[in-house]
Every structure is written in C-alpha cells, then in structure tokens.
KEKE-811623 format. One line per 2 residues: their letters; for each residue x, y, z of C-alpha. Coordinates in nm, 2 decimals. Example, Ala and Ser with C-alpha at 12.3 -4.5 7.8 and 13.67 -1.06 7.14 Angstrom:
BEGIN
as) 1.23 -0.45 0.78; 1.37 -0.11 0.71 $
# end
This chain:
BEGIN
ms) 9.07 11.65 26.09; 8.91 11.52 25.77 $
vq) 8.97 11.16 25.66; 9.17 11.28 25.36 $
al) 9.40 11.49 25.59; 9.44 11.19 25.82 $
vh) 9.53 10.97 25.54; 9.78 11.22 25.40 $
dl) 9.94 11.25 25.75; 9.97 10.87 25.77 $
el) 10.13 10.86 25.43; 10.39 11.12 25.53 $
kv) 10.47 10.92 25.85; 10.50 10.60 25.65 $
ek) 10.73 10.77 25.40; 10.94 10.91 25.68 $
ha) 10.98 10.57 25.85; 11.05 10.41 25.51 $
gi) 11.33 10.67 25.46; 11.47 10.59 25.80 $
me) 11.46 10.22 25.74; 11.63 10.27 25.40 $
ar) 11.90 10.48 25.56; 11.96 10.22 25.83 $
kn) 11.97 9.94 25.56; 12.23 10.14 25.36 $
al) 12.43 10.20 25.68; 12.42 9.83 25.76 $
df) 12.52 9.73 25.41; 12.81 9.97 25.43 $
lq) 12.93 9.84 25.76; 12.90 9.48 25.64 $
sk) 13.09 9.56 25.32; 13.36 9.73 25.54 $
er) 13.37 9.43 25.76; 13.42 9.20 25.47 $
tk) 13.69 9.42 25.33; 13.87 9.42 25.66 $
ar) 13.84 9.05 25.69; 13.99 9.01 25.34 $
ea) 14.27 9.25 25.44; 14.33 9.06 25.76 $
hr) 14.35 8.73 25.56; 14.60 8.88 25.32 $
cr) 14.81 9.02 25.61; 14.82 8.67 25.77 $
ia) 14.93 8.52 25.44; 15.19 8.80 25.39 $
rr) 15.32 8.75 25.75; 15.36 8.38 25.70 $
mi) 15.55 8.45 25.37; 15.77 8.70 25.54 $
qk) 15.84 8.47 25.83; 15.94 8.19 25.59 $
aa) 16.16 8.42 25.40; 16.32 8.55 25.72 $
qr) 16.38 8.19 25.84; 16.55 8.11 25.50 $
tq) 16.75 8.43 25.52; 16.86 8.36 25.88 $
aq) 16.95 8.00 25.78; 17.16 8.12 25.49 $
le) 17.32 8.40 25.69; 17.40 8.16 25.97 $
yn) 17.56 7.91 25.72; 17.77 8.18 25.54 $
vt) 17.88 8.36 25.85; 17.95 8.04 26.05 $
el) 18.15 7.89 25.77; 18.38 8.18 25.71 $
vs) 18.44 8.26 26.08; 18.50 7.89 26.15 $
la) 18.74 7.87 25.86; 18.94 8.16 26.01 $
ld) 18.94 8.00 26.36; 19.05 7.66 26.22 $
si) 19.32 7.82 26.01; 19.48 7.99 26.30 $
lg) 19.40 7.78 26.61; 19.38 7.44 26.44 $
ad) 19.26 7.16 26.67; 19.22 7.40 26.96 $
sp) 18.97 7.61 26.78; 18.63 7.65 26.94 $
hf) 18.32 7.60 26.72; 18.16 7.93 26.63 $
kl) 17.77 7.95 26.65; 17.50 8.21 26.58 $
hf) 17.18 8.18 26.78; 16.88 8.37 26.65 $
iq) 16.63 8.45 26.92; 16.31 8.65 26.95 $
kr) 16.32 8.93 27.21; 16.08 9.22 27.25 $
gk) 15.91 9.13 26.92; 16.24 9.14 26.72 $
te) 16.49 8.89 26.60; 16.82 8.92 26.78 $
ve) 17.14 8.72 26.74; 17.37 8.58 27.01 $
ik) 17.73 8.48 26.93; 17.86 8.18 27.11 $
fe) 18.16 7.94 27.11; 18.11 7.57 27.15 $
dh) 18.38 7.35 27.28; 18.31 6.98 27.31 $
gk) 17.94 7.05 27.36; 17.99 7.32 27.61 $
vl) 17.86 7.67 27.52; 18.10 7.95 27.60 $
dp) 18.06 8.32 27.60; 18.33 8.47 27.36 $
ms) 18.37 8.77 27.59; 18.46 8.57 27.89 $
ed) 18.62 8.25 27.74; 18.85 8.41 27.49 $
gg) 19.16 8.20 27.48; 19.45 8.26 27.23 $
ga) 19.27 8.55 27.07; 18.98 8.35 26.94 $
cd) 18.75 8.65 26.99; 18.98 8.87 26.78 $
ia) 18.97 8.61 26.50; 18.60 8.57 26.52 $
af) 18.54 8.94 26.52; 18.76 8.97 26.21 $
gl) 18.58 8.68 26.04; 18.24 8.84 26.11 $
ri) 18.35 9.17 25.96; 18.47 9.00 25.64 $
sl) 18.16 8.77 25.61; 17.91 9.05 25.66 $
wt) 18.11 9.27 25.42; 18.08 9.00 25.15 $
lt) 17.71 8.97 25.20; 17.65 9.34 25.12 $
np) 17.79 9.32 24.77; 18.03 9.60 24.86 $
kr) 18.21 9.86 24.64; 18.46 9.96 24.90 $
kv) 18.74 9.71 24.92; 18.96 9.87 25.18 $
fi) 18.97 9.76 25.55; 19.16 9.98 25.80 $
ld) 19.24 9.77 26.11; 19.39 9.91 26.43 $
ep) 19.56 9.64 26.63; 19.31 9.38 26.52 $
fk) 19.48 9.08 26.67; 19.63 9.21 26.99 $
gl) 19.48 8.92 27.19; 19.64 8.66 26.96 $
ss) 19.96 8.50 27.10; 20.28 8.59 26.92 $
dl) 20.34 8.24 26.78; 20.01 8.26 26.60 $
qp) 20.05 8.61 26.46; 20.23 8.49 26.14 $
km) 19.94 8.25 26.06; 19.69 8.54 26.10 $
fq) 19.88 8.76 25.86; 19.91 8.47 25.61 $
ll) 19.53 8.45 25.62; 19.51 8.82 25.56 $
kl) 19.74 8.78 25.26; 19.52 8.50 25.12 $
ls) 19.19 8.69 25.17; 19.35 9.00 25.01 $
ek) 19.44 8.79 24.70; 19.12 8.60 24.67 $
lg) 18.87 8.88 24.75; 19.06 9.17 24.62 $
iq) 19.07 9.35 24.96; 19.33 9.60 25.06 $
fi) 19.41 9.57 25.43; 19.57 9.87 25.60 $
iv) 19.68 9.76 25.95; 19.80 9.99 26.23 $
sa) 20.02 9.80 26.48; 20.30 9.87 26.72 $
hg) 20.45 9.53 26.63; 20.53 9.58 26.26 $
sd) 20.79 9.31 26.25; 20.52 9.05 26.31 $
ms) 20.35 9.12 25.98; 20.63 9.26 25.76 $
ae) 20.70 8.92 25.60; 20.34 8.91 25.45 $
ad) 20.29 9.28 25.39; 20.33 9.44 25.04 $
kv) 20.44 9.76 25.20; 20.54 9.87 25.55 $
fe) 20.55 10.22 25.67; 20.71 10.32 26.00 $
vt) 20.56 10.62 26.18; 20.76 10.80 26.45 $
kr) 20.68 11.11 26.64; 20.93 11.38 26.75 $
lg) 20.85 11.71 26.91; 20.48 11.66 26.83 $
vs) 20.55 11.60 26.46; 20.48 11.26 26.29 $
yv) 20.73 11.13 26.04; 20.63 10.85 25.79 $
ke) 20.90 10.64 25.63; 20.86 10.33 25.40 $
vs) 21.05 10.03 25.53; 21.19 9.77 25.29 $
v) 21.03 9.43 25.32 $
# end
C-alpha cells in the first residue's frame, strides 16, 4: 500500500472515530439536558405538593370548624348540658386522608355507634347532612327524611322539630319527614299528611294542624 493510500485510510478512520465521538457527545448532551429537565420538574412537583398539602390542611381545618360548629349546635340545642362534644379527626391511611367521627365527654373519647345515648347519633347524623349540604352551594333545597330521629327519646322530639322549623326558615330548606309518630311533629309542621293502606291501596289525607 502506498503512503498516499495509507494516509487516506488513516484519515477515513479518524473521521469515523470523530463522528462516533460527536454522536456520543450529542447523546450525552441530550441525556444531561433531559436530566436537568426532570430535575426541574421534580422541583416544581415538590413545590406543588407542598402547596396542595397546605391548601388541604387549610381546607380540612375550615371543614372541621364549619361541620363541628353546626353539629355541636344541633346537639347542644337538643341535649343541652348532657350533650357530648362532636369531633372530626383527619387521619392518613393507605396514602389517603380519611376522617373519623368521635364524641368526647369530659375528655373521654366515645364511638358514636356504640355510645349513642338519647339519640345523639341521630342528631349528629342530621347535623352532618345539613353542614355538608351547605358547603356544596346547593340548588336543591328539599330534604326527605325517613324516621330521622327514632333514637331520640320522646321528651326531646319537640325540641328536634323546633330546630327543623328554625333551619327551614333560616336556610330556606323544605323538610319532608316520614314518620309513624306524626303527632310528635304536627305542632311544628306546616302541613301534615296521613297515609293509610287498605286492601293494598294507599290513601293520603291532609290533616289539620
């Protein structure tokens, strides 16, 4: 092989290796650029997560205050000094925020489902429905309740229906209540309908209040 051919062959090899080096450099630059982009995205995600966590904490605090106040008001209005204190507890489970509902009585934490005295659980459930309803800026202003306070003692039933009357007037809510004890609420109701069933046919009659 002549010197000229050898030089030409070396030039081709140098060019080939130079091309390979350039391609590797471009690939490295691309990967470094991609890494920087991912690092910026990760940083923005961390900032966004902190912002969301703070917003969620503020929302939880506001929700806890609004719901607790209304439910506690309902409990105090009906049960008075015997009313347990209603509490919401936000906890993290399985990567999600969950809420536990508890009663507190003189520092003792009670489970509403097992420590329900005097219909406190019925009152709290009703208060929860109303408070959550008000938070959704609702258009529907009709509540249909089927025996909503059956756990409440008979001497407290009139107080509960007085509270319903007040909420109806203040919030513009219409309550339609189904009960086997119509006489307990008739004094506070705007209208009372009596439903009887004979031979498989239901008959509806308006009763004077």
